[in-house]
C-alpha positions in Angstrom: -47.3 -57.9 -7.7 -44.8 -55.1 -8.1 -44.3 -52.3 -5.5 -43.1 -48.8 -5.8 -39.6 -48.4 -4.2 -39.6 -46.2 -1.1 -37.3 -43.2 -0.7 -36.9 -44.0 3.0 -33.7 -45.3 4.4 -33.4 -48.7 6.1 -33.0 -46.9 9.5 -36.3 -45.0 8.9 -38.1 -48.1 7.9 -36.8 -50.0 11.0 -38.0 -47.1 13.2 -41.4 -47.1 11.5 -41.7 -50.9 12.0 -40.7 -50.6 15.7 -43.2 -47.8 16.2 -46.0 -49.9 14.8 -45.0 -52.7 17.0 -45.2 -50.4 20.1 -48.6 -49.1 19.0 -49.8 -52.7 18.6 -48.6 -53.6 22.1 -50.3 -50.6 23.5 -53.6 -51.5 21.8 -53.3 -55.1 23.1 -52.7 -53.8 26.6 -55.6 -51.4 26.4 -57.9 -54.2 25.1 -56.9 -56.4 28.0 -57.6 -53.5 30.5 -61.0 -53.0 28.9 -61.8 -56.7 29.2 -60.8 -56.6 32.8 -63.0 -53.6 33.4 -66.0 -55.3 31.7 -65.5 -58.4 33.8 -65.5 -56.5 37.1 -68.6 -54.5 36.0 -70.4 -57.8 35.3 -69.3 -59.1 38.7 -70.6 -55.9 40.4 -73.9 -56.3 38.5 -74.3 -59.9 39.7 -73.6 -58.7 43.2 -76.1 -55.9 43.0 -78.8 -58.3 41.6 -78.0 -60.8 44.4 -78.6 -58.0 46.9 -81.7 -56.8 45.2 -83.2 -60.3 45.1 -82.3 -61.3 48.6 -86.0 -61.8 49.3 -86.3 -64.1 46.3 -83.9 -66.9 47.0 -85.0 -68.9 44.0 -84.0 -66.2 41.5 -80.6 -66.6 39.9 -78.7 -63.3 40.1 -76.4 -64.5 37.3 -79.3 -65.1 35.0 -80.9 -61.7 35.8 -77.5 -60.0 35.1 -77.3 -61.9 31.8 -80.9 -60.9 30.9 -80.1 -57.2 31.7 -76.9 -57.3 29.6 -78.5 -59.2 26.8 -75.8 -61.9 26.8 -75.7 -65.6 27.5 -75.4 -67.0 31.0 -72.1 -68.5 29.9 -70.7 -65.1 29.1 -71.6 -63.9 32.6 -69.8 -66.9 34.1 -66.7 -66.3 32.0 -66.7 -62.7 33.2 -67.0 -63.7 36.8 -64.1 -66.1 36.4 -62.0 -63.4 34.8 -62.9 -60.9 37.5 -61.9 -63.4 40.2 -58.5 -64.0 38.7 -57.6 -60.4 37.6 -57.1 -57.4 39.9 -59.6 -54.6 39.5 -58.0 -52.2 37.0 -57.8 -48.5 37.1 -60.4 -46.7 35.0 -57.6 -44.4 33.7 -56.4 -45.3 30.2 -53.1 -47.2 30.1 -51.5 -44.6 27.9 -52.6 -41.6 30.0 -49.1 -40.5 30.7 -48.1 -40.6 27.0 -51.1 -38.5 26.1 -50.5 -36.1 28.9 -46.9 -35.6 27.8 -48.1 -35.0 24.2 -50.5 -32.3 25.3 -47.9 -30.6 27.6 -45.2 -30.6 25.0 -47.6 -29.1 22.4 -48.1 -26.0 24.6 -44.4 -25.3 25.0 -43.4 -22.0 23.2 -41.5 -23.3 20.2 -37.7 -23.2 20.1 -35.4 -23.5 17.1 -34.1 -26.9 16.0 -30.6 -25.9 17.1 -31.8 -25.1 20.6 -33.7 -28.4 20.9 -30.7 -30.3 19.7 -28.5 -28.5 22.2 -30.8 -29.5 25.0 -30.9 -33.1 23.7 -27.1 -33.2 23.5 -26.9 -31.9 27.1 -29.5 -34.3 28.4 -27.9 -37.3 26.7 -24.8 -36.8 28.9 -26.7 -36.0 32.2 -27.9 -38.5 34.8 -31.7 -38.0 35.2 -33.0 -39.5 38.5 -35.9 -39.0 41.0 -34.2 -35.8 42.3 -35.4 -34.1 39.1 -39.1 -34.6 39.9 -39.4 -31.7 42.3 -37.9 -28.9 40.1 -36.9 -30.4 36.7 -37.0 -27.0 35.0 -34.5 -25.5 37.5 -32.2 -28.5 37.3 -32.3 -28.5 33.5 -31.7 -24.7 33.4 -28.7 -25.2 35.8 -27.3 -27.8 33.6 -27.5 -25.4 30.6 -25.8 -22.7 32.6 -23.0 -25.0 33.7 -22.6 -26.0 30.0 -21.9 -22.4 29.1 -18.3 -22.7 30.3 -17.7 -26.0 28.5 -19.1 -24.9 25.2 -18.4 -21.2 25.6 -15.8 -21.3 22.8 -18.5 -22.0 20.3 -19.2 -18.7 18.5 -22.7 -17.3 19.3 -23.5 -19.9 21.9 -25.3 -18.4 24.9 -27.2 -20.6 27.3 -28.8 -17.8 29.4 -31.9 -17.1 27.2 -32.5 -20.9 26.8 -32.1 -21.5 30.5 -34.6 -18.7 31.2 -37.1 -20.3 28.7 -36.7 -23.7 30.4 -37.4 -22.2 33.8 -40.7 -20.8 32.5 -41.9 -24.3 31.6 -44.3 -26.3 33.8 -42.9 -29.3 35.6 -44.9 -31.6 33.3 -43.6 -29.8 30.2 -40.0 -30.3 31.3 -40.7 -34.0 31.9 -42.4 -34.2 28.5 -39.3 -32.8 26.8 -37.1 -35.3 28.7 -39.3 -38.1 27.6 -39.2 -37.0 24.0 -35.4 -36.8 24.1 -35.3 -40.3 25.7 -37.4 -41.7 22.8 -35.4 -39.9 20.2 -38.4 -37.8 19.2 -36.9 -34.3 19.5 -38.4 -33.5 16.1 -41.9 -33.8 17.6 -41.3 -30.8 19.9 -42.6 -27.4 18.8 -40.0 -26.0 16.5 -39.2 -22.7 14.8 -37.1 -22.3 11.7 -33.4 -21.8 12.4 -32.0 -18.3 11.9 -28.5 -17.7 10.5 -27.5 -16.3 13.9 -28.6 -19.4 15.8 -26.1 -20.9 18.2 -24.4 -24.1 16.9 -25.3 -27.3 18.5 -22.7 -28.4 21.1 -21.0 -31.6 19.9 -22.4 -31.2 16.4 -20.7 -30.3 13.2 -19.8 -26.9 14.3 -18.5 -28.0 17.6 -16.5 -31.1 16.6 
């Protein structure tokens, strides 16, 4: 069977392949978490039926739980074994942080691609540690202001407006930006068209 050649580069295809692999891993992790949650719910139901039937010692709480769930007794026993071996999971979804960052990033007032690339270039050479958690916006803004001297010879480059914008972001928005940069997903951030007067990107073609 013949296929239509793609216009994507090998690098783009590799990125797409890796992204699908990551999504599959996340789906498997989520499926495992859901199975653990179901097992513990079944165990709780058996415990509740045991308590409710304390005055009926001949009744089998596992069988009553199976009848209530509409499953075989063996299914209940497997769930009990899983619940015994696995820790009780959180009821929060495993990819909660990823979804939170996506929502937070989507609400950031858009910047031009040049500004995003400037921030990404700066962050790539900055050590980000736990000290950033308290005031990440202030720390990123300070890094931008410090960079003004280093890149000040680039025509039109002014970090002050960009630093002010960064300071206006919520903590979780700054962390969402840092995570997008770490993943090489700067293009996913809210972006405006570049103007002719935009500042060149430090370290880019204009600053080489």
